[in-house]
N, C-alpha and C positions, 0 to 999 in steps of 0.2 A: 692472612697467615698461611704460610706454605708448610705442609707436612711432607717429609720425605719417607717414602715406603721402600721396602726392599726391592731392588731391581728384579730379583727372581719372581716376586709376586706380580709385578707389572708385566713382565714378559709372559708369565703363565696366563694372565688374564687376556693379554693381547692374542696369544696363540689360540686360546679357547674360543674367543670371539671370531677369529679368522676361520676356525674350523666349522662354525655353524653352517655356512652355505656349502662348504666342501662336502659335508656329510648329509646334505639335503634337508636340513631342519628348518630352513627359513627362506622366504621369498623377500626380495628387496632388502629392507633393513629390519625385518620382523623378528628380532631376537637379540638377546643380550646376556652377557656373563659378567659376574663380579667375583672378587676374591677379597677376603677380609684379613686385616692385620690387627688382631685384637690387642696386642701389646701396645700398638700405636693408637688404637681407638679409631681406626679409619677403615674404609674399604675402597677398592678401585673398581670402576665400572666403565662400560662403553659409553661414549657420548651419544646424545640423541640424534637420530636421523643420519648419521654418517655412514655412507656405503662401506661395506666390508672391504671392497677392493681399494678404498682410499684410506683405510684406518691404519694409523701408526701408533707407536708406543707413546708419542708425545700428545696424542689426542685423548688419551685416557684421563678420566676425571677421578680425583680423590675426594671422598665425602666423609665427613665426621659421623661416626656411628651414633653418638649421643643425641645429635639434633638434626642431622641431615644437611648441615652446611657444607658447601664446597670449600675445600681448603687447598686444593691444588688443581690447576687445569684452566684453560681458557674457554672451553666449550661447556654448554649445558649438559648435565648428565642425562642418561636415559630417563624417559618418563616413568619407567618402572622402578626407579631408584628407591622410592619409599617402600615398595613391596619388598625389595631385597633387604632393606634396613630392618623392617619389621621382623623378617625371618631370622636375621642375625641376632636381634635382641631377644627373641623368644627361645631360640635353640642354640645353646652354647657350643654344641658339637659341630655346628655347621661352619665350614670354612669357605665355601663357594656356593653360588646360586646361579642357575641358568633358567632363562625363560625363552620359549620359542612358540611359534605357531605351526608346529609340524602337523601335517594333514590328518593322520589317523588319531592322534591324541586329541586334537581339536574336535574331531568328529564326536568322540565320547563326551568331551566337555560341552559341546553344543546340544547333545542329547541329554545332558544332565545325568550321565551314567558313569559309575566307576568302571575301571578296567579290571575285569574279573581275572582271577588266577585260574587259567585253564590248562596249565602245563608247567613243566620244570624250567622252561626258558624264562618264564616270569619269576618263578620261585628262586632262581639263582641270585636275584638281586633284590626283589621286593617281597618282604615277608607278609604277604597279604595283598588284597586288592589295592590298586592305586585309586584313592578315594576322590570324590568330586564334591565340591562345596555346594551349599545352597546359593541361590541368587543373592547378590547384594541388594540391600534395601534401597529405596529412594534416598533415605538420609545418608547411607554409606556412600552412595554415588555422588551426592551433592557436595559433600565436604570431606577432604582427606581421602579421596577415592583410592589412590594408589596404596596408601598405608592400610586402608581398610581391606584392600584386596589381599594383602598379607595377613591381616588379622583374621579373615574368614578361614584361611588355611590353618593358622594357629589354633583357632577354635575347633576346627574339624579334627585336629589331632590332640585336643584337650591340653595344649601347651606342653605335651609330653616329649621331652628331648629323646628319650629312649625310643619311643614310637617313631619319631622323626628319623632317627638313625636306621631303624629297621625298614621303614617304608619311605625312602628318600625322594618323594615326589607327590604331587597332588594336582588335580585339575580344578581350575576355577570355572564355575558354571558359565557357559556361554562365551568363554574367553580362551583358555588354553592351559597348557601344563607349565608348572614351575617345578624344578628339581633342584636338589642340593646334595652336598657331599662334604668330605673332609677338606677338599681343596677345590679350586675353580675347575681344574681338569676333571676331578671326580664328578662334580655336578654336571658337566657336559656329558660324560660317559653315561650318567643316569638318564639324561635327556635322550641320548641315542637309544638306550635300552627301552625307555618308556615308549618312544615312537615305534620301535620294533615290536614290542609285545602288544601294543594297540593294533598294529597292522595284523599280526598273527591272530589276535582275538577276533577281529572283525571277519577274517577269513573262516575261522573255526565256527563262529556263530552263524555264518551264512550257510553252513552245511546242515544246520538243524539244531534241535535242543542240545544244550551242553551241560556238563556237570564237572566240577573240579576233580582232579585225581585224588587218590587217598592222601590224607594229611601226613602220614608217615613218609610218603615219597617226597612231598613238597618240603617237609622239614629237613629231610636228608640233603636235598639240594641247597637249601638255604644255609644250613649249618656247615656244610663242607667248604663254603666260601667265607663264612662270617662267624665270629665268636672265638672263644678260646680253643676249640677243637678243630678249627678250620685247617684244611690241608691242601687246598687248591692253589696252583701257581708256584712260582719260584721267585726268589729274591735276586736282585742284580739287574744291571743295565741290559736292555734288549730282550727281556723276558716278561711274560705276563704274570701279574699278581692278581689276587682276588679284587674284584671291583666292589 
């Protein structure tokens, strides 16, 4: 069975995947982006192991959201496909998912530590620390490992779609970051920001004991970009809008 998805979605997913190495988020093929078409009940994702420099729009794989079956594409989808699917099923607001092995975010994941809120750069996008999951159990690794990787993120956020929208990313212990957003492009932007704030946090923590800024300052930075009273950015082509 072949399912046709919007050309715009396929192009967005391709562009986001091609951007991963360009912005320094992946080595070799260590990263993937997907985008969902909820009306069609499918999502589009990078194929497994294809180098970014060789990736074309025809290589992308379309997967059914309900059961993970490939419905279009000649290649195997990313090995992280089931993690993406789990996040889409759990969080209705999510339209795109990005996974990378970016250096500084992975460092926090390997240390089993959340990325703390140490300044307004973090608070501009993430309304709280970027949390880290517990380690997967032997049983979770032995069967349905990739889906269970998504499930530990869902459990970490208590399946709360509002929380997922406010903190659009998490670290999987010993593994690395997954980020998400309203679109595939937004999920990539959140991956870029996740890596940046992880880098900044590590530099800050190296200087000595740290404490978060006042809550009212962090709240101001988050709400000026998000929610009904947001006022950051401008609408229209070629200008920056709130992330």
